[in-house]
TORKOL-4160 file (C-alpha; in steps of 0.2 Angstrom, whole numbers, padded with zeros to 4 digits, m for minus):
287
<pt num="1" X="0165" Y="m0001" Z="0118"/>
<pt num="2" X="0158" Y="0008" Z="0133"/>
<pt num="3" X="0165" Y="0016" Z="0149"/>
<pt num="4" X="0158" Y="0024" Z="0164"/>
<pt num="5" X="0163" Y="0042" Z="0166"/>
<pt num="6" X="0163" Y="0050" Z="0183"/>
<pt num="7" X="0167" Y="0068" Z="0189"/>
<pt num="8" X="0171" Y="0070" Z="0207"/>
<pt num="9" X="0172" Y="0087" Z="0216"/>
<pt num="10" X="0180" Y="0095" Z="0201"/>
<pt num="11" X="0187" Y="0112" Z="0203"/>
<pt num="12" X="0198" Y="0123" Z="0191"/>
<pt num="13" X="0205" Y="0140" Z="0195"/>
<pt num="14" X="0213" Y="0151" Z="0182"/>
<pt num="15" X="0225" Y="0164" Z="0188"/>
<pt num="16" X="0227" Y="0157" Z="0206"/>
<pt num="17" X="0236" Y="0170" Z="0217"/>
<pt num="18" X="0234" Y="0184" Z="0205"/>
<pt num="19" X="0221" Y="0198" Z="0204"/>
<pt num="20" X="0213" Y="0189" Z="0189"/>
<pt num="21" X="0209" Y="0173" Z="0199"/>
<pt num="22" X="0193" Y="0165" Z="0191"/>
<pt num="23" X="0185" Y="0149" Z="0197"/>
<pt num="24" X="0179" Y="0141" Z="0181"/>
<pt num="25" X="0173" Y="0125" Z="0189"/>
<pt num="26" X="0167" Y="0124" Z="0207"/>
<pt num="27" X="0164" Y="0107" Z="0215"/>
<pt num="28" X="0157" Y="0099" Z="0200"/>
<pt num="29" X="0151" Y="0081" Z="0202"/>
<pt num="30" X="0141" Y="0070" Z="0191"/>
<pt num="31" X="0142" Y="0052" Z="0183"/>
<pt num="32" X="0138" Y="0046" Z="0166"/>
<pt num="33" X="0133" Y="0028" Z="0163"/>
<pt num="34" X="0141" Y="0018" Z="0149"/>
<pt num="35" X="0132" Y="0021" Z="0132"/>
<pt num="36" X="0122" Y="0037" Z="0138"/>
<pt num="37" X="0120" Y="0052" Z="0127"/>
<pt num="38" X="0122" Y="0067" Z="0138"/>
<pt num="39" X="0118" Y="0085" Z="0132"/>
<pt num="40" X="0128" Y="0099" Z="0140"/>
<pt num="41" X="0121" Y="0116" Z="0140"/>
<pt num="42" X="0125" Y="0133" Z="0148"/>
<pt num="43" X="0128" Y="0151" Z="0145"/>
<pt num="44" X="0144" Y="0158" Z="0138"/>
<pt num="45" X="0156" Y="0157" Z="0153"/>
<pt num="46" X="0147" Y="0144" Z="0162"/>
<pt num="47" X="0162" Y="0132" Z="0162"/>
<pt num="48" X="0157" Y="0120" Z="0148"/>
<pt num="49" X="0173" Y="0121" Z="0138"/>
<pt num="50" X="0184" Y="0120" Z="0154"/>
<pt num="51" X="0174" Y="0105" Z="0159"/>
<pt num="52" X="0176" Y="0095" Z="0143"/>
<pt num="53" X="0194" Y="0099" Z="0142"/>
<pt num="54" X="0197" Y="0090" Z="0159"/>
<pt num="55" X="0188" Y="0074" Z="0153"/>
<pt num="56" X="0202" Y="0068" Z="0141"/>
<pt num="57" X="0216" Y="0076" Z="0151"/>
<pt num="58" X="0219" Y="0092" Z="0141"/>
<pt num="59" X="0218" Y="0101" Z="0158"/>
<pt num="60" X="0223" Y="0095" Z="0175"/>
<pt num="61" X="0211" Y="0099" Z="0189"/>
<pt num="62" X="0215" Y="0111" Z="0203"/>
<pt num="63" X="0206" Y="0099" Z="0214"/>
<pt num="64" X="0194" Y="0084" Z="0212"/>
<pt num="65" X="0195" Y="0070" Z="0200"/>
<pt num="66" X="0190" Y="0063" Z="0183"/>
<pt num="67" X="0187" Y="0044" Z="0184"/>
<pt num="68" X="0186" Y="0033" Z="0169"/>
<pt num="69" X="0179" Y="0016" Z="0174"/>
<pt num="70" X="0183" Y="0020" Z="0192"/>
<pt num="71" X="0201" Y="0025" Z="0188"/>
<pt num="72" X="0208" Y="0042" Z="0190"/>
<pt num="73" X="0214" Y="0048" Z="0173"/>
<pt num="74" X="0228" Y="0057" Z="0181"/>
<pt num="75" X="0234" Y="0043" Z="0192"/>
<pt num="76" X="0249" Y="0040" Z="0181"/>
<pt num="77" X="0253" Y="0056" Z="0171"/>
<pt num="78" X="0264" Y="0046" Z="0160"/>
<pt num="79" X="0248" Y="0037" Z="0153"/>
<pt num="80" X="0238" Y="0052" Z="0150"/>
<pt num="81" X="0241" Y="0050" Z="0131"/>
<pt num="82" X="0232" Y="0033" Z="0132"/>
<pt num="83" X="0217" Y="0042" Z="0140"/>
<pt num="84" X="0215" Y="0053" Z="0125"/>
<pt num="85" X="0213" Y="0038" Z="0114"/>
<pt num="86" X="0199" Y="0032" Z="0125"/>
<pt num="87" X="0190" Y="0048" Z="0127"/>
<pt num="88" X="0189" Y="0057" Z="0110"/>
<pt num="89" X="0186" Y="0076" Z="0110"/>
<pt num="90" X="0180" Y="0085" Z="0094"/>
<pt num="91" X="0182" Y="0104" Z="0096"/>
<pt num="92" X="0171" Y="0117" Z="0089"/>
<pt num="93" X="0175" Y="0120" Z="0071"/>
<pt num="94" X="0186" Y="0104" Z="0070"/>
<pt num="95" X="0189" Y="0107" Z="0052"/>
<pt num="96" X="0201" Y="0120" Z="0056"/>
<pt num="97" X="0213" Y="0107" Z="0063"/>
<pt num="98" X="0214" Y="0097" Z="0047"/>
<pt num="99" X="0233" Y="0096" Z="0041"/>
<pt num="100" X="0236" Y="0081" Z="0030"/>
<pt num="101" X="0236" Y="0081" Z="0011"/>
<pt num="102" X="0223" Y="0068" Z="0009"/>
<pt num="103" X="0207" Y="0063" Z="0018"/>
<pt num="104" X="0214" Y="0046" Z="0021"/>
<pt num="105" X="0230" Y="0052" Z="0029"/>
<pt num="106" X="0221" Y="0064" Z="0040"/>
<pt num="107" X="0209" Y="0051" Z="0047"/>
<pt num="108" X="0223" Y="0038" Z="0049"/>
<pt num="109" X="0233" Y="0050" Z="0060"/>
<pt num="110" X="0226" Y="0045" Z="0076"/>
<pt num="111" X="0225" Y="0026" Z="0073"/>
<pt num="112" X="0243" Y="0027" Z="0067"/>
<pt num="113" X="0249" Y="0035" Z="0083"/>
<pt num="114" X="0241" Y="0022" Z="0093"/>
<pt num="115" X="0254" Y="0010" Z="0085"/>
<pt num="116" X="0242" Y="0000" Z="0074"/>
<pt num="117" X="0248" Y="m0009" Z="0059"/>
<pt num="118" X="0244" Y="m0004" Z="0041"/>
<pt num="119" X="0229" Y="m0016" Z="0039"/>
<pt num="120" X="0221" Y="m0011" Z="0056"/>
<pt num="121" X="0223" Y="0007" Z="0052"/>
<pt num="122" X="0215" Y="0005" Z="0035"/>
<pt num="123" X="0201" Y="m0005" Z="0042"/>
<pt num="124" X="0197" Y="0009" Z="0055"/>
<pt num="125" X="0199" Y="0023" Z="0042"/>
<pt num="126" X="0186" Y="0014" Z="0031"/>
<pt num="127" X="0174" Y="0011" Z="0045"/>
<pt num="128" X="0175" Y="0029" Z="0051"/>
<pt num="129" X="0172" Y="0036" Z="0034"/>
<pt num="130" X="0157" Y="0025" Z="0032"/>
<pt num="131" X="0150" Y="0031" Z="0049"/>
<pt num="132" X="0151" Y="0050" Z="0044"/>
<pt num="133" X="0144" Y="0047" Z="0026"/>
<pt num="134" X="0160" Y="0049" Z="0016"/>
<pt num="135" X="0162" Y="0037" Z="0002"/>
<pt num="136" X="0178" Y="0029" Z="m0005"/>
<pt num="137" X="0179" Y="0043" Z="m0018"/>
<pt num="138" X="0185" Y="0055" Z="m0004"/>
<pt num="139" X="0199" Y="0044" Z="0001"/>
<pt num="140" X="0213" Y="0053" Z="m0009"/>
<pt num="141" X="0205" Y="0070" Z="m0010"/>
<pt num="142" X="0213" Y="0085" Z="m0001"/>
<pt num="143" X="0202" Y="0089" Z="0014"/>
<pt num="144" X="0205" Y="0107" Z="0010"/>
<pt num="145" X="0196" Y="0106" Z="m0006"/>
<pt num="146" X="0180" Y="0100" Z="0002"/>
<pt num="147" X="0165" Y="0109" Z="0008"/>
<pt num="148" X="0163" Y="0115" Z="0026"/>
<pt num="149" X="0152" Y="0101" Z="0031"/>
<pt num="150" X="0163" Y="0088" Z="0022"/>
<pt num="151" X="0178" Y="0095" Z="0031"/>
<pt num="152" X="0169" Y="0093" Z="0048"/>
<pt num="153" X="0165" Y="0075" Z="0044"/>
<pt num="154" X="0183" Y="0071" Z="0040"/>
<pt num="155" X="0188" Y="0079" Z="0057"/>
<pt num="156" X="0175" Y="0069" Z="0066"/>
<pt num="157" X="0180" Y="0053" Z="0057"/>
<pt num="158" X="0198" Y="0056" Z="0063"/>
<pt num="159" X="0192" Y="0054" Z="0081"/>
<pt num="160" X="0180" Y="0040" Z="0078"/>
<pt num="161" X="0194" Y="0030" Z="0069"/>
<pt num="162" X="0202" Y="0029" Z="0086"/>
<pt num="163" X="0186" Y="0020" Z="0092"/>
<pt num="164" X="0185" Y="0030" Z="0108"/>
<pt num="165" X="0174" Y="0023" Z="0123"/>
<pt num="166" X="0168" Y="0041" Z="0126"/>
<pt num="167" X="0165" Y="0054" Z="0112"/>
<pt num="168" X="0164" Y="0072" Z="0117"/>
<pt num="169" X="0158" Y="0084" Z="0104"/>
<pt num="170" X="0159" Y="0103" Z="0106"/>
<pt num="171" X="0146" Y="0112" Z="0096"/>
<pt num="172" X="0145" Y="0099" Z="0083"/>
<pt num="173" X="0133" Y="0108" Z="0072"/>
<pt num="174" X="0139" Y="0126" Z="0074"/>
<pt num="175" X="0138" Y="0135" Z="0057"/>
<pt num="176" X="0129" Y="0121" Z="0048"/>
<pt num="177" X="0112" Y="0123" Z="0039"/>
<pt num="178" X="0097" Y="0114" Z="0046"/>
<pt num="179" X="0099" Y="0099" Z="0034"/>
<pt num="180" X="0117" Y="0097" Z="0038"/>
<pt num="181" X="0114" Y="0098" Z="0057"/>
<pt num="182" X="0101" Y="0084" Z="0056"/>
<pt num="183" X="0112" Y="0073" Z="0045"/>
<pt num="184" X="0127" Y="0075" Z="0056"/>
<pt num="185" X="0117" Y="0072" Z="0072"/>
<pt num="186" X="0109" Y="0056" Z="0064"/>
<pt num="187" X="0126" Y="0049" Z="0060"/>
<pt num="188" X="0132" Y="0052" Z="0078"/>
<pt num="189" X="0117" Y="0044" Z="0085"/>
<pt num="190" X="0120" Y="0029" Z="0073"/>
<pt num="191" X="0138" Y="0028" Z="0078"/>
<pt num="192" X="0132" Y="0027" Z="0096"/>
<pt num="193" X="0119" Y="0014" Z="0093"/>
<pt num="194" X="0131" Y="0003" Z="0084"/>
<pt num="195" X="0146" Y="0004" Z="0095"/>
<pt num="196" X="0139" Y="0008" Z="0112"/>
<pt num="197" X="0150" Y="0023" Z="0114"/>
<pt num="198" X="0146" Y="0036" Z="0127"/>
<pt num="199" X="0142" Y="0053" Z="0120"/>
<pt num="200" X="0143" Y="0070" Z="0127"/>
<pt num="201" X="0136" Y="0084" Z="0116"/>
<pt num="202" X="0140" Y="0102" Z="0120"/>
<pt num="203" X="0127" Y="0113" Z="0111"/>
<pt num="204" X="0119" Y="0130" Z="0112"/>
<pt num="205" X="0104" Y="0123" Z="0103"/>
<pt num="206" X="0090" Y="0117" Z="0115"/>
<pt num="207" X="0081" Y="0110" Z="0101"/>
<pt num="208" X="0096" Y="0099" Z="0096"/>
<pt num="209" X="0099" Y="0093" Z="0114"/>
<pt num="210" X="0080" Y="0090" Z="0117"/>
<pt num="211" X="0079" Y="0078" Z="0102"/>
<pt num="212" X="0094" Y="0066" Z="0106"/>
<pt num="213" X="0099" Y="0067" Z="0124"/>
<pt num="214" X="0095" Y="0054" Z="0137"/>
<pt num="215" X="0100" Y="0067" Z="0151"/>
<pt num="216" X="0105" Y="0085" Z="0151"/>
<pt num="217" X="0118" Y="0093" Z="0161"/>
<pt num="218" X="0115" Y="0112" Z="0164"/>
<pt num="219" X="0130" Y="0122" Z="0169"/>
<pt num="220" X="0129" Y="0139" Z="0177"/>
<pt num="221" X="0144" Y="0150" Z="0183"/>
<pt num="222" X="0155" Y="0135" Z="0185"/>
<pt num="223" X="0143" Y="0123" Z="0194"/>
<pt num="224" X="0130" Y="0110" Z="0190"/>
<pt num="225" X="0113" Y="0119" Z="0190"/>
<pt num="226" X="0103" Y="0104" Z="0184"/>
<pt num="227" X="0106" Y="0086" Z="0178"/>
<pt num="228" X="0091" Y="0076" Z="0173"/>
<pt num="229" X="0080" Y="0069" Z="0159"/>
<pt num="230" X="0075" Y="0082" Z="0146"/>
<pt num="231" X="0057" Y="0082" Z="0151"/>
<pt num="232" X="0061" Y="0087" Z="0169"/>
<pt num="233" X="0074" Y="0100" Z="0164"/>
<pt num="234" X="0063" Y="0109" Z="0152"/>
<pt num="235" X="0048" Y="0108" Z="0164"/>
<pt num="236" X="0059" Y="0120" Z="0174"/>
<pt num="237" X="0057" Y="0133" Z="0160"/>
<pt num="238" X="0057" Y="0148" Z="0171"/>
<pt num="239" X="0073" Y="0142" Z="0180"/>
<pt num="240" X="0081" Y="0139" Z="0163"/>
<pt num="241" X="0077" Y="0156" Z="0157"/>
<pt num="242" X="0083" Y="0164" Z="0173"/>
<pt num="243" X="0100" Y="0158" Z="0170"/>
<pt num="244" X="0101" Y="0165" Z="0152"/>
<pt num="245" X="0095" Y="0150" Z="0142"/>
<pt num="246" X="0080" Y="0146" Z="0132"/>
<pt num="247" X="0069" Y="0130" Z="0131"/>
<pt num="248" X="0066" Y="0121" Z="0114"/>
<pt num="249" X="0054" Y="0130" Z="0102"/>
<pt num="250" X="0042" Y="0116" Z="0104"/>
<pt num="251" X="0041" Y="0119" Z="0122"/>
<pt num="252" X="0038" Y="0138" Z="0120"/>
<pt num="253" X="0024" Y="0134" Z="0108"/>
<pt num="254" X="0015" Y="0122" Z="0120"/>
<pt num="255" X="0017" Y="0133" Z="0135"/>
<pt num="256" X="0008" Y="0147" Z="0125"/>
<pt num="257" X="m0006" Y="0134" Z="0120"/>
<pt num="258" X="m0007" Y="0129" Z="0138"/>
<pt num="259" X="m0008" Y="0147" Z="0144"/>
<pt num="260" X="m0023" Y="0150" Z="0131"/>
<pt num="261" X="m0032" Y="0135" Z="0139"/>
<pt num="262" X="m0029" Y="0122" Z="0126"/>
<pt num="263" X="m0027" Y="0105" Z="0135"/>
<pt num="264" X="m0009" Y="0101" Z="0131"/>
<pt num="265" X="0007" Y="0096" Z="0141"/>
<pt num="266" X="0017" Y="0113" Z="0142"/>
<pt num="267" X="0033" Y="0103" Z="0145"/>
<pt num="268" X="0033" Y="0094" Z="0128"/>
<pt num="269" X="0050" Y="0096" Z="0120"/>
<pt num="270" X="0052" Y="0083" Z="0106"/>
<pt num="271" X="0044" Y="0087" Z="0088"/>
<pt num="272" X="0037" Y="0069" Z="0086"/>
<pt num="273" X="0028" Y="0071" Z="0103"/>
<pt num="274" X="0022" Y="0088" Z="0099"/>
<pt num="275" X="0015" Y="0081" Z="0082"/>
<pt num="276" X="0006" Y="0067" Z="0091"/>
<pt num="277" X="m0002" Y="0078" Z="0104"/>
<pt num="278" X="m0008" Y="0090" Z="0091"/>
<pt num="279" X="m0015" Y="0076" Z="0080"/>
<pt num="280" X="m0024" Y="0069" Z="0096"/>
<pt num="281" X="m0032" Y="0086" Z="0100"/>
<pt num="282" X="m0038" Y="0087" Z="0082"/>
<pt num="283" X="m0045" Y="0070" Z="0082"/>
<pt num="284" X="m0054" Y="0074" Z="0098"/>
<pt num="285" X="m0061" Y="0090" Z="0091"/>
<pt num="286" X="m0052" Y="0100" Z="0104"/>
<pt num="287" X="m0041" Y="0110" Z="0091"/>
């Protein structure tokens, strides 16, 4: 279960030929390797939401292409529904989209619409519930009686049950407490590890993206500002801050330490690396 996703010269204009014309995406190009976890960050209005809406065919480009394993997803508009099974999109606050009367029926909705038989649907529902940490006792419960975090798990399971080759998550942890954020991110990382699924994670949290992403795509006013490994992106702290974003809290602390003459790498961005660096300094008597 993996797919290469390529964006070629993607442009999207709202309100063409009107006084309200807005170029939300301007010549955006990048490629995601099968199985990568990409973090997507950017200020409000940077084009993130418009970009991910194109990736599974919810929107059609003004110009440019989205390629899935080398094939233009809009080559045959009659088959765009099939693309949405292959590229799963989980919107911000997906729990607002729950509508069935039981958890099982809600998760089964996608696989059923794929034309799978009852046994295959059951297998996928049970697998998806396991991935998101919902035990069998939730199967016949109403999703509307669950907590906010549990509702989100049901909604995510509904997308995972379709076994997408690419999984796009828009602000996955918005509104959750730190423990809930960590648990949900861990479950998504485990899903990726076990399936090989490509994951794109849109997030406002630099700390979250820093911990899990292989590469980070930085959007700025409709174009790609940067697309590189987290260490290289956050090493450009002044550039990041100039476009209205922040660096991870760990990076902020280590920049302050470096400014005070403490021999640390000011570009450290992961908590585990920060802890190891501090322990090394302490062991060497330099802290």
